[in-house]
N, C-alpha and C positions, 0 to 999 in steps of 0.2 A: 636563689638558694642561700641559706644561712651559711656563714663562714665560721669555722671553728678555729680558735687560736690556741697555741700551746701555752700552758702555764707551768712554770717550773717551780719546784719546791719540795723539800723533804726528800730529796734524792730520787724523785720520780717525776714523770711528766704527765700532766692532766690536759685534757682538751676542754677549753672554755667555749661553749657554744655562743654564737652570735646573738645579738639582742632580739632579732626577729624570731629565732627559735624559742627563746625564753618567753617572749611576749605571747607567742602562739600557744605555748604550753599553759601559761597563766590564764589565757582567755577560755580555755576549755573548762576551767573551774567556774566560769560564769555559766556555761551550759549546765554543769552539775547543779549549781544553785537554782537555776530556772526550774529544773525538774524536781529537786528535793523540796524546795519551798512550794512550788506550784502544785505538785501532785501529792507528795508524801505528807508534808506538814500542814497543808491548808485545804485545797479544794476537794481532794478525794474523801477526806474524813468528813467534810461538810456534806458531800454528796451521799455518803453512807448515812449520816444523821437524817437527811431528808427521806431516804429510802426505808429505814428501819425504825426511826423514832429516837428520841433523846435517851430513853431508858436503856435501850439495847445497843446504842451507837458505839460506846467504848468497847464493849465485849466483841461486837461484830467486827469492828475495824481492827481490833487486836488479833482476831482469828485470821482475817485475810492477810494482815501483815506478817503474821507468824508463818503462814503457808509459804508466802513469797520468800521470806528470809531463810526458811528451812531449806528451800531449793538451792539457793546460792551458797548456804553453809556447807552443804554436801559437795558442791561442785568447786568451791574456791581452791582447795589445794591442788586438785587435778588441773584446773585452768592455769594456775600459777606455774606448775611444772611443765605444762604444754608450752607456755610462752618462753620458758628457759630453753626448750628444745628447738623452738622455731627459729628461722632465720631472722625474723623481725616480730616485734610485739604489736606494731601499729595495726596490722589487719584485724587482730583480735579486738582492739579498741573500736575500730570502724564498724565491725559487725555488731558489737554490743550496742553501739549508739543507734544503728539502723533499727535493731529489734526494739530498743527502748522507745525511740521516737515514734516508730510505726504503731506500736501497741497503744501508746498514749493518744495518738491522733484519733483513734476509734472509740475511746471511752465515752460512756454516757449516751451511746447511740442506740441502745437496745435494752433488753432486760437487765436488771441490776446484776444478776449472776454473771452475765457475759462481761459486764464492766469489771466485776471482781476478778474474773479470770485474766482479763487484759491487764489489770493492775498487777497481778501476781507476775505476769510475764515481763511487763515494763520495769517493775521495781527490781526483779532479779537481774535483768539485763543491765540496768543502771548500776547496780552494785558490782557486777562483774566489770563494767567499764571503769568504775572508780579504782578497782584493783589494778587493771592494766595501766591506767593513767598514772597512779602512784609509782608504779614500777618504772616509769619513764623519767622520774625525777633525776636519777644519776646522769641521764643523757643531756640535761639542760642545766646542770649545776656542777660546781666543784665542792670539795669538802669544806672550803672556807666560806662559801656563800650560800650554802644549802638552806640555812635557817632563813636568811633574807628572802631568797627566791620563793621558798615554801610559804613564808608569811605573806609575801605579796600575792601569791596565788590565792591564799585564804581570804585576804582582805579584798582584793579586786573581784574574786569569785563571788563574794556576797552581793555584788552589784546585780547579779542575776536574780537575787531575791526581790529587789526593787521591781525588776521587770515582771516577775511572776505576780507580785501583789498588785502592781499597776494594771496588769491585764484584767485582774478581778474587778477593778474600778471601771475600766473601759467597757467590759462585756457584762451585761446584766446577769445576776445570779441564776436566773431561770434558763440561761443559755449555756449550760455546762458543756454540751458537745462542741460548741464553737470555742469555748474557753480552753478545753483540752487540746483542740487542734492548734490553737495559737501557741500554747505552751510547747507543743511538739515542734512547730516551725522555728520558734526561738531557740530551742535546744539544738536543733540541727545547725542553725546559722552560727552559733557561737562555738560549736564543735569543729566546724570545717577548717579553720586556720591550723589547728593542731594536726589534722590529717595531712595538710599540704606542706607545712613549713617546719615541722620538728624533725630534724635528722637523727636517725638512730646509729649508734656505733655498730649495731648488728651483732649477730652471733657467728664467730668464726668457725664454730664446730656444730652446725645444726644437725639435729637427729630427727627421725620420724616423729610426727606429732599426733597422728590418729591411729586407731586400732586397739584391739584388746590387749596386745602386748605392751603398748604404751601405757594404758590404764594400770595394768598390773605393776609395771616397773615404776611408774610415778607414785603409785600408792605405797609401794615398798620403800621408795626413797623418803617419802614423807614420814612414814612410821619409823624409819631408821633415824631420821633427824630428831624426832620426838624422843626416841630411846637414848640418843647420844647427846642429850642436852648439855652435858659438861663441856663439850667441844665448842659450844657457843655461849660464852659466859653471860648470864642474865637473860637469855632469850626466853626460856620457858616461863620464868617468873614475870617478865614483862608482859608476855602474851596473856597470862592469867589475870594480872592486874588490869591490863587494858580491857579485858572482857567485862570487868565490873564497872569501870568508869564509862565505857561506851554504852553499856547496858542502860545506865541511868540517863546519860545525855541523849541518846537516840530516842529513848522512850518519852522523855519529857518534851522533846521537839515534836514527836508524832502526835501527842495528845494535847499540846498547848492550845490549839484552836478550840477544841471541845471544852477545855477547862475555861478559857476566856469567855465563851458563850454562856456557860453555866454561871460564872461569876457575874456577868452582866445581867442575866435574867434574875439572879438572886437579889440584885440591887434595884430591880424595878424596870429594867429595860426589856424590850421585846427581843425575840430570837434574831430578827433581821438586824436590829441595832447591835446585838451581840456579835453578829458576823462581821459587821463593819469594825467594831472594836477589836476583834481578833486580828484583822488585817493591820490595823494601826499598831497594835502591840507587837506583832511580828516585824513590822517596819522599824520600830524602835530597836528591836533586837538586832536586826540586820545592820542598821546604821552603826551601832556599837561594835558589831562583829567586823565590819570593814575596817574601822579604826584599830580595833584590837588585833586583827591579823597583822596589820602593818607594823604596829609597835612591838607585839610579841615576837615577830620574826627577827627584829634587831636584837631583842633581849636574848633569844636563843643563841645567836652567834656570839654574844658577849659572855653569857654565864653558863651556856650549855643547855641542852634539852631537858635534862633531869631536873635541875633546880627550877627551870621555868615551869615544868609540869607540876612541881610541888606547889608553887604559888597559885597556879591555875586551879588545882584541886581544892585548895583552901577557899578560893573564891566560889567554887561550886557549892561548898558546904553552906556558905552564907546565902547563896541564891536559893537553894532548895529549902532552907529553913524559912525564909521569907515567903516563898511560893506556897508552902504548906499552910502558913499562917493566914494567908489571904482567904483560902477556902474554909479553914477551920473556924475563923473568927468573923467571917462574912465581911471582910474589909472591902473598901471601895475598889472598883476596877482600876482606879488610878495607881494603886500599889503594884498592879501587874506591869505597868510601864517601868517602874523601878526594877522589878524582877527581870523584865525582858532586857533592859539595858545591862544589868549585871550578867545575865546569861549570854548576851551577845559578846561582851568583853571576854568572858570565860571561854566561849565557844571558839572565838578566833585564836585564843591562846592554846586551846587543846590541840587543834589541828596544826598550828604553827610549830608546836613542840613534838607532836606525836610522830610525824613522818621522819624528821631527822633523827629522833630517838631510835626508831626502828632501824634506820640505815646504819647507825653506829653498831648495832647488834647483828648485822647481816653481812656475810661474806660476799664480795663483789660478783662472783660467778654464779650465785644462787639467789639473786634478787627476786626473780619471778616466783620461785618456789616459796621463799620466805615471806614475800608479800601475799602469797596464797594463804599461808598460815595466819599472817597478820589480818588478812581479810576474813579468814574463817572465824577467828575469835570475835571480830566485829559483827559478823553475821550471826554468830551464836547469841551474842548479846542482843541483837535485834530480834531474835526469836524469843529468847527468855524474857526480855523486858516486857513486850506486849502480853506474854503469857502471865507474868506476875501482875501486871496492871489489870488485865482482864479478870484474873482470879480474885484479886482484891476487890474490884468493882462488883463482881458477882456476889461475893460474900457480904460486902457492906451494903449494897443497894438492893439487889434482887432477893437475897436471903434474909438480911437483917433489917431491911426497910429504911435504911438511912438515905438522906438526900444525896443525889448524885454528886453534888459539890463536896459534901463531907467525905464520901468515898474517895473522891479524887485527892483530897488533902491527905488522907491516910495512905493512898498509893504513892504520893510524892515522898512521904516519910520513908517508905521502903527504898526508894531511889537514893535518898540521902544516906541510908545505911550502906548501900553499895559503894558510894563515893568513899566513905570512911574505910571500908574493907580494902578498896583498891589502893589507897594511900599506904595502908599497912603492908600490903603485899609488895609494893614497889620500893619500899624504903631501902632494902639492901642492894638494889640494882644500880650499877654505876653506868655513866655514859662515856667512860674513858675510851679512846680510840683503840681498836683491837689490831694486833699484829697477826693478820690472817695467814701469813706465810708460816709463822711459827706454830700457830694453833692447828694448822692442817696436817702437821706431821706428828 
Protein backbone atom coordinates (compact mmCIF):
# COMPACT_ATOMS: atom_id res chain seq x y z
CA UNK A 1 0.00 0.00 0.00
CA UNK A 2 1.37 3.44 -0.92
CA UNK A 3 2.14 5.70 2.01
CA UNK A 4 1.11 9.34 1.94
CA UNK A 5 3.28 11.91 3.69
CA UNK A 6 2.13 15.33 4.92
CA UNK A 7 3.57 18.38 3.22
CA UNK A 8 3.24 21.69 4.98
CA UNK A 9 3.25 25.02 3.28
CA UNK A 10 1.23 28.17 2.66
CA UNK A 11 -0.69 27.71 5.89
CA UNK A 12 -2.25 24.39 4.91
CA UNK A 13 -1.36 20.72 4.84
CA UNK A 14 -1.24 18.65 1.69
CA UNK A 15 -0.80 14.93 1.40
CA UNK A 16 2.12 13.83 -0.76
CA UNK A 17 1.46 10.37 -2.23
CA UNK A 18 4.18 7.72 -2.17
CA UNK A 19 6.29 7.01 -5.24
CA UNK A 20 4.45 3.76 -5.94
CA UNK A 21 1.15 5.61 -6.31
CA UNK A 22 2.71 8.22 -8.59
CA UNK A 23 4.41 5.56 -10.72
CA UNK A 24 1.19 3.57 -11.02
CA UNK A 25 -0.72 6.67 -12.14
CA UNK A 26 2.00 7.48 -14.68
CA UNK A 27 1.98 3.94 -16.08
CA UNK A 28 -1.71 4.26 -16.94
CA UNK A 29 -0.64 6.90 -19.47
CA UNK A 30 1.27 4.10 -21.21
CA UNK A 31 -2.02 2.21 -21.56
CA UNK A 32 -3.65 5.34 -22.95
CA UNK A 33 -0.93 5.70 -25.58
CA UNK A 34 -1.14 2.03 -26.57
CA UNK A 35 -4.80 2.53 -27.48
CA UNK A 36 -4.64 6.04 -28.93
CA UNK A 37 -1.67 5.24 -31.17
CA UNK A 38 -2.56 1.65 -31.97
CA UNK A 39 -6.26 2.13 -32.67
CA UNK A 40 -7.13 5.81 -33.18
CA UNK A 41 -4.00 7.12 -34.89
CA UNK A 42 -2.74 4.14 -36.85
CA UNK A 43 -4.33 0.76 -37.44
CA UNK A 44 -8.05 1.44 -37.50
CA UNK A 45 -7.67 4.22 -40.07
CA UNK A 46 -5.55 1.86 -42.21
CA UNK A 47 -8.20 -0.84 -41.74
CA UNK A 48 -10.81 1.64 -43.01
CA UNK A 49 -8.60 2.46 -46.03
CA UNK A 50 -8.46 -1.24 -46.89
CA UNK A 51 -12.23 -1.60 -46.51
CA UNK A 52 -13.48 1.46 -48.45
CA UNK A 53 -10.56 2.55 -50.65
CA UNK A 54 -8.21 5.53 -50.64
CA UNK A 55 -10.67 8.05 -52.12
CA UNK A 56 -13.32 7.64 -49.43
CA UNK A 57 -11.06 6.70 -46.51
CA UNK A 58 -10.71 10.19 -44.99
CA UNK A 59 -14.43 10.93 -45.15
CA UNK A 60 -15.47 7.50 -43.86
CA UNK A 61 -13.01 7.46 -40.99
CA UNK A 62 -14.03 11.02 -40.14
CA UNK A 63 -17.70 10.02 -39.93
CA UNK A 64 -17.00 7.01 -37.68
CA UNK A 65 -14.79 9.11 -35.39
CA UNK A 66 -17.40 11.85 -35.27
CA UNK A 67 -20.11 9.42 -34.15
CA UNK A 68 -17.87 8.08 -31.39
CA UNK A 69 -16.81 11.48 -30.11
CA UNK A 70 -20.37 12.83 -30.29
CA UNK A 71 -21.41 10.09 -27.88
CA UNK A 72 -18.79 10.97 -25.27
CA UNK A 73 -19.31 14.70 -25.85
CA UNK A 74 -22.90 14.35 -24.65
CA UNK A 75 -21.97 12.13 -21.70
CA UNK A 76 -18.80 13.89 -20.43
CA UNK A 77 -20.39 16.47 -18.09
CA UNK A 78 -22.78 13.90 -16.62
CA UNK A 79 -19.97 11.39 -16.05
CA UNK A 80 -17.85 14.06 -14.39
CA UNK A 81 -20.66 15.09 -12.07
CA UNK A 82 -21.31 11.45 -11.21
CA UNK A 83 -17.69 10.95 -10.13
CA UNK A 84 -17.96 13.99 -7.86
CA UNK A 85 -20.96 12.34 -6.20
CA UNK A 86 -19.43 8.87 -5.91
CA UNK A 87 -17.38 7.70 -2.96
CA UNK A 88 -14.49 6.88 -5.32
CA UNK A 89 -13.57 7.63 -8.93
CA UNK A 90 -11.56 4.49 -9.51
CA UNK A 91 -14.52 2.17 -10.29
CA UNK A 92 -15.48 4.49 -13.16
CA UNK A 93 -11.95 4.24 -14.57
CA UNK A 94 -11.94 0.45 -14.24
CA UNK A 95 -15.24 -0.05 -16.05
CA UNK A 96 -14.29 2.33 -18.86
CA UNK A 97 -11.04 0.38 -19.36
CA UNK A 98 -12.89 -2.94 -19.44
CA UNK A 99 -15.33 -1.65 -22.06
CA UNK A 100 -12.56 -0.08 -24.16
CA UNK A 101 -10.27 -3.10 -24.14
CA UNK A 102 -13.09 -5.58 -24.62
CA UNK A 103 -14.42 -3.82 -27.72
CA UNK A 104 -10.91 -3.44 -29.15
CA UNK A 105 -10.21 -7.16 -28.78
CA UNK A 106 -13.04 -8.04 -31.20
CA UNK A 107 -12.30 -5.50 -33.96
CA UNK A 108 -11.74 -6.73 -37.54
CA UNK A 109 -13.32 -10.12 -36.81
CA UNK A 110 -16.46 -9.68 -38.88
CA UNK A 111 -18.07 -7.28 -41.33
CA UNK A 112 -16.60 -3.80 -41.55
CA UNK A 113 -19.73 -2.22 -40.06
CA UNK A 114 -19.44 -4.37 -36.92
CA UNK A 115 -15.86 -3.22 -36.47
CA UNK A 116 -16.97 0.38 -36.95
CA UNK A 117 -19.52 -0.03 -34.13
CA UNK A 118 -16.87 -1.62 -31.91
CA UNK A 119 -14.56 1.31 -32.64
CA UNK A 120 -17.29 3.76 -31.65
CA UNK A 121 -17.75 1.95 -28.33
CA UNK A 122 -14.03 1.47 -27.63
CA UNK A 123 -13.08 5.05 -28.43
CA UNK A 124 -15.94 6.52 -26.39
CA UNK A 125 -14.97 4.34 -23.41
CA UNK A 126 -11.32 5.30 -23.82
CA UNK A 127 -12.17 9.00 -23.88
CA UNK A 128 -14.31 8.61 -20.75
CA UNK A 129 -11.41 6.82 -19.07
CA UNK A 130 -9.04 9.69 -19.89
CA UNK A 131 -11.48 12.03 -18.14
CA UNK A 132 -11.56 9.86 -15.01
CA UNK A 133 -7.79 9.41 -15.11
CA UNK A 134 -7.09 13.15 -15.39
CA UNK A 135 -9.37 13.81 -12.41
CA UNK A 136 -7.09 11.58 -10.30
CA UNK A 137 -4.12 13.95 -10.82
CA UNK A 138 -4.75 15.82 -7.52
CA UNK A 139 -4.58 12.49 -5.68
CA UNK A 140 -1.01 11.83 -6.82
CA UNK A 141 0.44 15.37 -6.78
CA UNK A 142 0.75 18.56 -4.80
CA UNK A 143 0.43 22.08 -6.19
CA UNK A 144 4.22 22.37 -6.35
CA UNK A 145 4.99 19.22 -8.36
CA UNK A 146 1.92 18.96 -10.56
CA UNK A 147 3.72 20.08 -13.70
CA UNK A 148 6.59 17.61 -13.24
CA UNK A 149 4.34 14.65 -12.46
CA UNK A 150 2.01 15.48 -15.33
CA UNK A 151 4.99 15.93 -17.65
CA UNK A 152 6.46 12.59 -16.60
CA UNK A 153 3.07 11.02 -17.27
CA UNK A 154 3.04 12.52 -20.75
CA UNK A 155 6.64 11.56 -21.51
CA UNK A 156 6.58 8.04 -20.09
CA UNK A 157 3.07 7.51 -21.43
CA UNK A 158 4.26 7.89 -25.00
CA UNK A 159 6.35 4.76 -24.55
CA UNK A 160 3.03 3.00 -25.12
CA UNK A 161 3.15 4.30 -28.66
CA UNK A 162 6.38 2.37 -29.26
CA UNK A 163 4.57 -0.75 -28.12
CA UNK A 164 1.63 -0.08 -30.44
CA UNK A 165 3.86 0.59 -33.44
CA UNK A 166 6.10 -2.36 -32.57
CA UNK A 167 3.11 -4.69 -32.54
CA UNK A 168 2.43 -3.61 -36.12
CA UNK A 169 5.91 -4.73 -37.15
CA UNK A 170 5.62 -8.05 -35.29
CA UNK A 171 2.14 -8.91 -36.56
CA UNK A 172 1.63 -8.92 -40.38
CA UNK A 173 -0.68 -6.26 -41.79
CA UNK A 174 -3.18 -8.84 -43.04
CA UNK A 175 -3.77 -10.13 -39.47
CA UNK A 176 -5.64 -7.14 -38.11
CA UNK A 177 -7.81 -9.27 -35.73
CA UNK A 178 -4.69 -10.54 -33.96
CA UNK A 179 -3.21 -7.04 -33.93
CA UNK A 180 -6.25 -5.48 -32.23
CA UNK A 181 -6.32 -8.34 -29.70
CA UNK A 182 -2.67 -7.71 -28.85
CA UNK A 183 -3.37 -4.01 -28.40
CA UNK A 184 -6.24 -4.79 -26.02
CA UNK A 185 -4.03 -7.09 -23.92
CA UNK A 186 -1.26 -4.49 -23.70
CA UNK A 187 -3.80 -1.82 -22.74
CA UNK A 188 -5.10 -3.93 -19.83
CA UNK A 189 -1.59 -4.84 -18.67
CA UNK A 190 -0.49 -1.23 -18.27
CA UNK A 191 -3.80 -0.08 -16.79
CA UNK A 192 -3.72 -2.62 -13.95
CA UNK A 193 -1.16 -0.93 -11.61
CA UNK A 194 -3.29 2.21 -11.44
CA UNK A 195 -6.31 0.17 -10.36
CA UNK A 196 -4.33 -1.54 -7.61
CA UNK A 197 -1.91 1.03 -6.20
CA UNK A 198 -3.32 4.55 -6.59
CA UNK A 199 -4.99 5.55 -3.29
CA UNK A 200 -7.84 8.04 -3.45
CA UNK A 201 -8.60 10.57 -0.77
CA UNK A 202 -12.21 9.68 -1.41
CA UNK A 203 -15.36 11.74 -1.12
CA UNK A 204 -16.35 12.40 2.51
CA UNK A 205 -19.88 13.35 1.44
CA UNK A 206 -20.99 10.87 -1.24
CA UNK A 207 -24.39 11.25 -2.83
CA UNK A 208 -26.53 9.02 -5.05
CA UNK A 209 -24.84 8.41 -8.40
CA UNK A 210 -27.53 6.81 -10.59
CA UNK A 211 -31.13 7.67 -11.44
CA UNK A 212 -33.11 10.28 -13.34
CA UNK A 213 -32.97 12.70 -10.42
CA UNK A 214 -29.18 12.53 -10.52
CA UNK A 215 -29.17 13.27 -14.26
CA UNK A 216 -31.47 16.25 -13.79
CA UNK A 217 -29.51 17.62 -10.85
CA UNK A 218 -26.11 17.10 -12.49
CA UNK A 219 -27.28 18.73 -15.71
CA UNK A 220 -28.65 21.68 -13.74
CA UNK A 221 -25.34 22.06 -11.89
CA UNK A 222 -23.38 22.04 -15.14
CA UNK A 223 -25.66 24.66 -16.70
CA UNK A 224 -25.40 26.78 -13.55
CA UNK A 225 -21.61 26.58 -13.75
CA UNK A 226 -21.65 27.77 -17.36
CA UNK A 227 -24.02 30.64 -16.49
CA UNK A 228 -21.94 31.74 -13.49
CA UNK A 229 -18.60 31.76 -15.24
CA UNK A 230 -17.57 34.97 -13.46
CA UNK A 231 -17.15 32.94 -10.26
CA UNK A 232 -14.41 30.90 -11.96
CA UNK A 233 -12.05 33.47 -13.50
CA UNK A 234 -10.81 32.47 -16.94
CA UNK A 235 -12.60 29.10 -16.97
CA UNK A 236 -15.01 29.59 -19.85
CA UNK A 237 -12.46 31.40 -22.00
CA UNK A 238 -9.92 28.64 -21.39
CA UNK A 239 -12.45 25.96 -22.34
CA UNK A 240 -13.33 27.73 -25.59
CA UNK A 241 -9.66 28.27 -26.46
CA UNK A 242 -8.90 24.66 -25.63
CA UNK A 243 -11.65 23.55 -28.00
CA UNK A 244 -9.83 25.18 -30.91
CA UNK A 245 -6.31 23.92 -30.25
CA UNK A 246 -7.38 20.39 -29.35
CA UNK A 247 -9.53 20.40 -32.48
CA UNK A 248 -6.45 20.96 -34.61
CA UNK A 249 -4.16 18.64 -32.67
CA UNK A 250 -6.50 15.65 -32.37
CA UNK A 251 -7.49 15.88 -36.02
CA UNK A 252 -3.96 15.93 -37.40
CA UNK A 253 -3.03 12.98 -35.17
CA UNK A 254 -6.02 10.99 -36.41
CA UNK A 255 -5.28 11.56 -40.08
CA UNK A 256 -1.46 11.56 -40.06
CA UNK A 257 -1.24 7.90 -41.15
CA UNK A 258 -3.45 8.47 -44.20
CA UNK A 259 -1.53 11.65 -45.01
CA UNK A 260 1.83 9.87 -44.80
CA UNK A 261 0.65 7.06 -47.09
CA UNK A 262 -0.54 9.59 -49.69
CA UNK A 263 2.75 11.51 -49.51
CA UNK A 264 4.65 8.24 -49.97
CA UNK A 265 2.51 7.19 -52.96
CA UNK A 266 2.91 10.64 -54.55
CA UNK A 267 6.69 10.21 -54.41
CA UNK A 268 6.61 6.82 -56.15
CA UNK A 269 6.30 4.34 -53.27
CA UNK A 270 3.64 1.65 -53.02
CA UNK A 271 0.77 1.75 -50.52
CA UNK A 272 2.43 -1.04 -48.49
CA UNK A 273 5.68 0.93 -48.37
CA UNK A 274 3.66 3.99 -47.41
CA UNK A 275 2.17 2.12 -44.44
CA UNK A 276 5.67 1.28 -43.24
CA UNK A 277 6.68 4.94 -43.62
CA UNK A 278 3.61 5.99 -41.63
CA UNK A 279 4.73 3.83 -38.70
CA UNK A 280 8.25 5.24 -38.84
CA UNK A 281 6.96 8.82 -39.00
CA UNK A 282 4.76 8.20 -35.98
CA UNK A 283 7.68 6.59 -34.14
CA UNK A 284 9.72 9.73 -34.71
CA UNK A 285 6.87 11.81 -33.30
CA UNK A 286 6.58 9.54 -30.27
CA UNK A 287 10.32 9.71 -29.55
CA UNK A 288 10.20 13.50 -29.50
CA UNK A 289 6.97 13.49 -27.48
CA UNK A 290 8.62 11.38 -24.75
CA UNK A 291 11.47 13.86 -24.42
CA UNK A 292 9.14 16.81 -24.85
CA UNK A 293 6.80 15.72 -22.07
CA UNK A 294 9.66 15.35 -19.59
CA UNK A 295 11.22 18.72 -20.46
CA UNK A 296 7.99 20.68 -20.74
CA UNK A 297 6.82 19.37 -17.34
CA UNK A 298 9.84 21.00 -15.67
CA UNK A 299 9.21 24.20 -17.62
CA UNK A 300 5.56 24.27 -16.44
CA UNK A 301 6.66 24.23 -12.79
CA UNK A 302 9.18 27.01 -13.44
CA UNK A 303 7.30 29.50 -15.61
CA UNK A 304 3.69 28.34 -15.21
CA UNK A 305 1.27 26.52 -17.53
CA UNK A 306 0.08 29.62 -19.37
CA UNK A 307 3.46 30.81 -20.65
CA UNK A 308 4.41 27.22 -21.46
CA UNK A 309 1.25 26.74 -23.51
CA UNK A 310 1.95 29.98 -25.40
CA UNK A 311 5.34 28.64 -26.50
CA UNK A 312 3.76 25.32 -27.46
CA UNK A 313 1.07 26.94 -29.61
CA UNK A 314 3.75 28.92 -31.47
CA UNK A 315 5.53 25.65 -32.19
CA UNK A 316 2.28 24.17 -33.52
CA UNK A 317 1.98 27.07 -35.98
CA UNK A 318 5.39 26.19 -37.42
CA UNK A 319 4.51 22.50 -37.51
CA UNK A 320 1.22 22.90 -39.38
CA UNK A 321 2.76 25.31 -41.87
CA UNK A 322 5.48 22.82 -42.78
CA UNK A 323 3.03 19.90 -42.83
CA UNK A 324 0.75 21.67 -45.32
CA UNK A 325 3.76 22.55 -47.49
CA UNK A 326 4.72 18.88 -47.82
CA UNK A 327 1.42 18.03 -49.49
CA UNK A 328 0.96 21.26 -51.42
CA UNK A 329 4.43 21.21 -53.02
CA UNK A 330 4.87 17.40 -53.19
CA UNK A 331 7.92 17.44 -50.96
CA UNK A 332 9.70 14.22 -50.08
CA UNK A 333 8.36 12.05 -47.28
CA UNK A 334 11.63 12.89 -45.48
CA UNK A 335 10.12 16.26 -44.58
CA UNK A 336 7.37 14.46 -42.70
CA UNK A 337 10.00 13.19 -40.27
CA UNK A 338 10.82 16.82 -39.48
CA UNK A 339 7.11 17.55 -39.12
CA UNK A 340 6.61 14.55 -36.86
CA UNK A 341 9.51 15.55 -34.59
CA UNK A 342 8.17 19.08 -34.21
CA UNK A 343 4.68 17.70 -33.62
CA UNK A 344 5.97 15.29 -30.99
CA UNK A 345 7.75 18.02 -29.07
CA UNK A 346 4.65 20.23 -29.26
CA UNK A 347 2.34 17.38 -28.31
CA UNK A 348 4.30 16.60 -25.16
CA UNK A 349 4.17 20.26 -24.21
CA UNK A 350 0.46 20.58 -24.89
CA UNK A 351 -0.59 17.93 -22.41
CA UNK A 352 2.15 18.80 -19.88
CA UNK A 353 0.76 22.37 -19.68
CA UNK A 354 -2.91 21.62 -20.37
CA UNK A 355 -3.82 19.58 -17.28
CA UNK A 356 -2.09 21.82 -14.68
CA UNK A 357 -3.62 24.88 -16.40
CA UNK A 358 -7.09 23.41 -15.98
CA UNK A 359 -6.47 22.60 -12.32
CA UNK A 360 -5.49 26.23 -11.66
CA UNK A 361 -8.98 27.18 -12.84
CA UNK A 362 -10.80 24.42 -10.92
CA UNK A 363 -12.17 24.54 -7.33
CA UNK A 364 -10.91 21.49 -5.39
CA UNK A 365 -14.38 20.16 -4.53
CA UNK A 366 -15.58 20.13 -8.16
CA UNK A 367 -12.67 18.51 -9.97
CA UNK A 368 -14.81 15.75 -11.48
CA UNK A 369 -17.47 18.12 -12.80
CA UNK A 370 -14.96 20.61 -14.18
CA UNK A 371 -12.92 17.88 -15.82
CA UNK A 372 -16.23 16.78 -17.34
CA UNK A 373 -16.45 20.21 -18.96
CA UNK A 374 -12.76 20.00 -19.85
CA UNK A 375 -13.40 16.63 -21.44
CA UNK A 376 -16.56 17.87 -23.13
CA UNK A 377 -14.79 20.61 -25.07
CA UNK A 378 -12.06 18.16 -26.00
CA UNK A 379 -14.68 15.75 -27.27
CA UNK A 380 -16.48 18.53 -29.15
CA UNK A 381 -13.21 19.36 -30.88
CA UNK A 382 -12.78 15.69 -31.70
CA UNK A 383 -16.24 15.80 -33.28
CA UNK A 384 -15.86 19.08 -35.14
CA UNK A 385 -12.30 18.38 -36.31
CA UNK A 386 -13.09 15.24 -38.32
CA UNK A 387 -16.24 16.92 -39.64
CA UNK A 388 -14.21 19.88 -40.91
CA UNK A 389 -11.53 17.59 -42.33
CA UNK A 390 -14.08 15.31 -44.00
CA UNK A 391 -16.02 18.25 -45.42
CA UNK A 392 -12.84 19.79 -46.77
CA UNK A 393 -11.80 16.50 -48.36
CA UNK A 394 -15.27 15.98 -49.86
CA UNK A 395 -15.22 19.46 -51.40
CA UNK A 396 -11.62 19.29 -52.60
CA UNK A 397 -11.37 15.67 -53.77
CA UNK A 398 -14.82 14.24 -54.48
CA UNK A 399 -16.44 17.45 -55.78
CA UNK A 400 -13.52 19.49 -57.18
CA UNK A 401 -11.43 16.58 -58.44
CA UNK A 402 -8.21 17.55 -56.66
CA UNK A 403 -5.73 14.87 -55.66
CA UNK A 404 -6.26 13.50 -52.13
CA UNK A 405 -2.86 14.84 -51.08
CA UNK A 406 -3.78 18.36 -52.20
CA UNK A 407 -7.06 18.17 -50.33
CA UNK A 408 -5.23 17.08 -47.19
CA UNK A 409 -2.84 20.03 -47.46
CA UNK A 410 -5.84 22.37 -47.63
CA UNK A 411 -7.39 20.63 -44.63
CA UNK A 412 -4.19 21.15 -42.63
CA UNK A 413 -4.35 24.88 -43.33
CA UNK A 414 -7.80 24.98 -41.71
CA UNK A 415 -6.25 23.39 -38.63
CA UNK A 416 -3.54 26.05 -38.62
CA UNK A 417 -6.25 28.72 -38.52
CA UNK A 418 -7.73 27.03 -35.42
CA UNK A 419 -4.39 27.20 -33.60
CA UNK A 420 -4.19 30.94 -34.29
CA UNK A 421 -7.75 31.48 -33.07
CA UNK A 422 -7.06 29.56 -29.85
CA UNK A 423 -3.99 31.69 -29.07
CA UNK A 424 -6.08 34.86 -29.48
CA UNK A 425 -8.85 33.54 -27.22
CA UNK A 426 -6.45 32.43 -24.46
CA UNK A 427 -4.40 35.63 -24.38
CA UNK A 428 -6.33 37.29 -21.47
CA UNK A 429 -6.51 34.15 -19.28
CA UNK A 430 -4.08 34.06 -16.33
CA UNK A 431 -2.79 31.05 -14.44
CA UNK A 432 -2.57 32.82 -11.08
CA UNK A 433 -3.53 30.61 -8.15
CA UNK A 434 -7.13 31.22 -7.11
CA UNK A 435 -8.36 31.81 -3.56
CA UNK A 436 -11.39 29.54 -3.78
CA UNK A 437 -12.52 30.29 -0.23
CA UNK A 438 -12.98 33.97 -1.10
CA UNK A 439 -14.42 33.32 -4.55
CA UNK A 440 -17.04 30.90 -3.20
CA UNK A 441 -18.65 33.64 -1.12
